[in-house]
N, C-alpha and C positions, 0 to 999 in steps of 0.2 A: 468118099464123095469126090468126084473129079474136080480138078482145078478150075474147070470152066464155070462151075456153079459158084465158087468163091469169087471168081472174076466178074460174073454177072451181077452178083449181089453188091460187090464193091463199086462197080461202074454205075449201077442203079442209084446208090446212095450219093455218088458224086454228081450225077446228072440232076438229081432232085435238089441237091444243095445249090448248084449253079442256077437252076430255075428260081429257087427261093431268093437268090441274090437280087434278081430283077424286081422282086416284090417288096423288098425290105427298104428301110431308111438307114443309109450308112453315111450320111453327110456329116462333116466336121463343121460345126457352127460356132465354135468358140473363137474369140479374137486372139490371134497369135498363139495357137496352142503349143508350138514348138518352144517358144520362150518359157511358157509355164512348165513344160516338161524338163527344160534345162534347169530351171530353178529347183524343181523337185530332185533332179539328179545331183545338183550341187548340195542340197540338203542331206542327201545320203552320204556324200563324200565328206561334208563338214557338219556332222550332226551336233546339236546343242543339247547335251544331256542335262545340263544344269537348269535349263528353263522349263523342264517338265514338272508341273505341280503334281504332288501326290503320286509320283511314279511308283514308289514302293507299294503303296496301297492298291493302285490299279493292277500291278503285276500280281500281287498276292490274291486279289479277288479273282483275276483271270484263272490262276492255277486252282484256287479253291472251288470255283464253279465247275471246272473241268473234272476234278477229282470226285466231287460229290455227285455230279450228274452222271459221269461214267460209272462210278461205283454203284449207284442205285440202278442204273440201266443194266449193268452186268448181272446183278443179283436177280432182277426181274426177268432178264433175258434167259438166264439159266433155268429158272423155274418154268418159263414158257417153253423152253427147248425140250424139257422132259415130257411135255404133252403136245409136241409140235406135230405128231402124227394125226391129230384131230383136225379136220378141215376148218372148223370154226376158229381154232387157234391160229392156223396159218393165215386165214383171212384177216383176223384181227391184227396180227403182226404186220401183214402187208399194208393194212390201212394206216396204222400209226407211224410206220416208217416212211410212208409216202408223203406225209405232211412235214415240211421243213421246220427246223428248229425255230426260225424266226416267226413262222405262222403260229406255232405253239406259244411263243413268247407274246405275240400280239393278242392271242386269246386270253392268256392268263393275266396280262397287264390290265385288262378290263375288269377283272374280279379281284386280283391280289395287289395290283399296283406294282410299284418298284420295290417289291419285297423279294428277299432272296429265294423264296419258294418259286417265284416266277422263273428265274433263271435255271434253277435246279430241274424243275419239271420240263422246261423247254428242251433241255438236253436229254434228260433221263427217258422221256416217253418215246421219242423216235429211236433212240439208241437201244431201248429194250427190244423193239421190233427187229432191229438189225442184229443184235446179239442173239436173239432167239433163233433166227434163221441160220446164222453162221455156226453157233454152238451146236444146233441140231445136226448140221452137216458134219461137223467134226466128230460128234458122238456116233453118228451112223457109220462113219468110216473106221471105227475101232474094230479090232479083231474079235469075233464072237467066241473064240475058243476058250479064253479064260473063264467066261461065264459058265461054260459047260463043266468046268473042273471044280467049281465051288461045291462044298458039302451040301447035302440035302437039308432043307430047312433054313437055308440062308435067307435072310430078309431082303426085300427089294431094295431098301436103302443101302444095305451093306454090299449087295451085288453091284449096285450102281457105282458106289465109291471105289470098290476094289477091282472091279472087272472092266469098267468103262471109263470113268473119270480119271483113274490112275494112268491109263494108257494115253488118254487124250490131253492130260494136263499140260505138257509142253506146248501143244498147239493152242490150247485155250489161253495160256499165259501170253504167248506170242501175239495172238490176235488182239487180246485185251490191251496189251501195250501199244499196239498200232492204233487202236481205237482211242486211247488216251491222247495220242498226238492229234487225232481228229477232234477230240473234245476240247483241246486247247484252242484250236481254230474256231470252233463253234462258240466257245466262251468269249473269245475276243470279239466276234461278230455281234454278240448280244449287246455290246456297248452301243451299237448304232440305233437301238431302240430304247436306250436310256439306262441300261444296266451299267453299274460302275466298273467296267472292265477296260482293257486297253483300247477297244474300239471306240468307246465314248470320247476318250482324249484324242484319238486320231481324227475323228470326225470334227471335233471342235477346233483343233489347231489347224486342220486343213482348211476349214471354212474361213479362218482368219489369215490364211496365207503364211503361216509359220512353218515353212518347209524344213527348216533345220530341226525343229522339234519333231515334225512328222518323221524325218529321217532317223532321229534318235529312237523314236517309238518303234519304227519298223525294224531297225537293227536289233533292238532288244527282243522283239518278238521272234526274229529269225534265230537269234542266239538261244532263246528259250527252247525252241523246237530242236535246233541242232544239238543241244547239250542234253537232251532228254535222257539218253542212256547213261549219262554220267551221274545225274542226281536222282533218277528214279531207279533205285536198287531194291531188290526183293526184301532185303532186311529192313528197309526204311518205309516200305509201303504201309504196314500197319500204323506207323506214326502219322504218315500223311493222311490216311483215311480217317483217323481219329481227330486230327487237328483241323482238317479242312472245314468241317461244318462250323467251327468257331471263328473261321476267318471270312465267312461270307458277308459279315456286316449285318446291320439291322435296317429294317425299313419301317414305314408307318404301320401301325397295328392293322391287321386284316379285319375289314368290316364284313363279317360273315353274312350280314343282311344283303350287302351288295353282291356277294358271291351267289347267294340263293336267288336273287332277282335276275342276275345275268343268266343262270342256267335254267331258270323256270319261266322267265318272261322275255328278256331282251333278245334271245336267239330264236324265239318263237316267231314264225312268219307274221308280218304285220296284219294281213287279212284275218288270220285266226285270232290274233291278239286283240284286234279291234272289233271282233264279233261279226265280221262279214262272212265267216264260214268258208266252206269249200268253193262256192261260186266265185268268191273274190280271189281265191288262191291262183286260179288259172291265169288271169290277166297279169297279176303281180309277178308270177314266175315267168310268163312269156316276155314281159318287158325286161326282166333281169337277164334272161337268156339272150334276147335279141341285141340289147344295147351294151351289155357288159361281158357276159360269159363267152358268146361266140367270137367277138373281136379279141378277147383275151386268149381264148384257145388258139385262134388263128395265129396271132403274133407269137405265142409260146411255141407252137409247132414250127413256125417259120424260123425263129431264132435258134431253137435247139437243133434243128436239122443242119443249119449252116455251121453251128458250133461243133457238132458231132464230127463232120467231115474235116473241118479245120483242125480239130483235136487230133484226128488220125494222121493228117499230113505232118503236123508238128512232132508227134510222137515218133513217126518213122524217120523224120529228119534229125531228131535230137538223140535217139538212143545210142548212136555211135560215140557220143561224148563219153560214155562210161563203158563201152565195149572194148575188151582187150584186143580185139581183132583190128581196131582202128586207132587206138591211142596208147600212149605209154603211161607210166605210173603218175607222172606229174600232170599230164593232160587229163587222165582219168580223175584225179583229185579235183582239178578245176571244174571238169564237167559235172562231177558229183555235186560240187558246190552250186553250180548253176541250177541243176535240177532240184536241189533242196530248196532253193529260194522259190522256184516256180511252184512246186507242189506244197510248200508250206504257207504260201500266201493265199488266204481264202478268196474264192471267186468274188464274193460280195465286196471285199475290201479292194480288190483290183478294179472292179467295175466302178466303185465309188470314186477312186482316184482318177480313172480314165474319163469318167463323166465330167469331173471338174476341169480336166484338161481339154477335152474335145467337144464338150457340149452334149445335149440330150439327143441320142439316136441309138440304134441297135449296135453300132460299131463297138462302143466300149464293152457292152455285154458279151458280144461274140469273142472279142479278143481276150477278155478276162476268163471266160469259160475255157477257151482253147489253151491258153497258157497254163492254167492250173491243171486241168485234166490231161493235157499233153505232157506236162512234166511228170505226172504220176505214171502214166502208161509208158513213157520213155524210160523211166527208172526201172520198171518191171520188165520191159522188153530187153533193155540193156543187160539186166542180170540174167535173163534167159539166154541171150546171145553168148554170154561168157561160158555157158555149159556146152556150146557147140565145139566139136573137135573137127577142124578142117581136114579135108582130104589132102594127100601129098601133092596132088596136081591142082589144088585150089588156085584161083586167080590171085596174083600178087598185088596188083594195083588197088588202091583203096576203092576207087569207083567200080571197077570190075568185081572186086571181092564183095562189095555191098550189093551190087545189082544181081550177080549170078550165083552167089554162094550164101551170104548171111541173110539178106532180106527175104528171099523165098522160104528159108527155113524157120524164120521167126514170124512169118506173116499169119500163120494160123493162130498162135498164141496172142499176137497183137489184135487180131480181129475179135477173138473171144473177149479180151479185156475191153475193147472198144464197145462191144455190145453190152458188156456188163456195166459200163459206166453210162450207158444211154439214159437209163432211168434217173441216174444221179444228175446228169446234165439237164434233163427235163425239170427235175425238182429245183435246181438252182436257177434255171431260166425263169420259172414262175416267180420265185422269190425276188429276183432282181427288179421286178416291177415296183417294189417299194421305193426304188431309187428314181422312179419316174418313167421307166420304159414301159410301154403299154402292153405288158404281158398280164397274166391273171393276177399276179401280186399287186399290180397297180390298182386294179379294181377292188381287190380285197382291202388294201390300205385306204383307198378313197371311202369305201363303205364304213370302215372303222372310224375315220376322221369325221364322217357325217353322223356318227352314232347310229348306224344302221347295221347292227350286229347280226340281224337275221340274214341280210343280204351277204354279209361277209362270210357267214358260216356256209351258206349254199355254195359260194364261189370256192371256198376252201375244200369242200367235199368234191366239187367238180375237179379241182386240181389233183386231189388224191386219186380220183378215178382215172384221170388222164395218165398219171404216173404209173398206176397199176397196169393200165392197158399197154403202155410203152414197154414196161418190164416184161409183160407176157409176150409181146411181139419179139423182143430181143431174145427171150428164151427159145421161142420157136425157131428163130433164125440160127441160134447156136446149135440147136438140135438138128436142123436141116443140114447145116454145114459140118456137123459132127465135131463141134468145137467145145463141148461141155467140159471135157477133161482137162482143158488147158487153162482154166480160170485160176487166177491167184486171188486168195481171199483178201489180200491187201488192196484190191481194187474196189472193195465194198465202199 
C-alpha cells in the first residue's frame, strides 16, 4: 500500500478530530484548579500511609478479585477459543467483550448486590471474550506439522494438548500474565461502584480532600503493578488461585427471588411489562432513542475521536523515552518509569481525579484516555524501535533521526496499534459517563438510579453494538493499509 494511503487516512482522522473540538465542551469550570492539582502533587510527594484505614484488606481484595476474575475468564476463554471457528461463538465473544466491566458490575449489582460474585463476574465475562479471541489467534498460528506426525487413532484432546497447546504454551502464558495486570486495574476500578477494592478508598478519600492518603493509595497501586513479575511466579500461581476465592470476603446473602425478578421482569420493556403490548413499544423506544441514546452516541463518538488522535500524538511523542536511539540507560529507565505510571493508571481513575480538579466537561475524559492509551502504545512502539538497525549514513541529530529515520519506520506498527485500541477507547469513553460526562454511560447510570433497568439494558446493548461497529471499521482500515501483521497482542 503506497504511503499516500496511510497519509490520507491519518490526515482524515486528524481533520475529523479538529472538527470535533469545535463541537465539544472543554471548559475548565473548577475554582482554582491548579491549586488543587498542586495539593494532589504534594500528596504524591508526601504520602500518608498510616492514615489509610483497612489498607491491607483493600489491597488483598483487589488482588483476589483480579486473580479469580482473570482465572475464570481464562478458563472460559480457552474453552470458547476451541470452537471460535463457529460464527455464533465469535459473535457471542464480540458481544460480551464489547460491554465494559463496570457495566457488567452495574447489572449484577441489581441482582447480587455487593456480593463477591458481582466483582468476579464483572471481570470474568468480558475477559472471557477477550481471552477467546486472543487464544484462538495464538492456537491458529501454531505449526500444523506436529499434528500430522501423531499416530493414527490419537484422540482429539491428546492431539490438542501435544500438538497445539504445547507449542502455544509460552505465548498463552505471556498473554495471560499481561491480562492479569489489566485485571488488577479493573479490580481497582470496581471500587468506584462500591466493591471493597482500592478504588473505593481512593474515591472516598479524594472526596474528602485527603490528598496525602490518595497519594499513598496511588503509590501502592503503582508498586503493585510494577512488582507484578517479582511476586507472580509460576510456582506460586497454584497457591494464589486456590487462596484467592477465600480472600474475596463475604457479602449479604443472595436473594435469588430478586435475581429471578430482575432477569424476568425488571429488564422487560415497560410497555410489555404493563400489558400495553407492541403498540406501546414503539413510542417508548422512540423516546429513549431520541432523548438519551442519540445524544449519548453523539457525545461518545465525539469524545472518542478526539481521544484517539490525541492518543496517537502522545504515543509518537513519548516512545523515544524508552528507545535506545534517543536515550541512554539512565534516561531509558526513567522513561520506562513514566510510561509504567501512565499505562498502569486506569482511564476511569485518571478521569475521576481530573474531574475533581477541573470540573465537569469532556476535557478530563479526553486527557485521561489519551494519557493511559498513549502510554501503552508508546511502550510498544518504543520496544519496536529498539529492533531497528540504523543505516551507517543515518542522521545523527535526535530531531533529524526521529523525523527521517525512526518515526517513518515505526509508523506502520504505531498505526496498527492505534486502530487496535480504537474499540477500547470507545468502550472506555462510554463508561466514563458514570462520572457525569454525557456519553452513553451517563444515561445508563441515570436509568439505573431511576430503577429503569429496561432502559439501561437497551442503552447497554446500543453501547455494545457501537463498540462492535468501531472494531469492525478499525479492522477494515488495518486491512486496507495492510497493517494486520504489525499488531501486538498486548494492545488488547
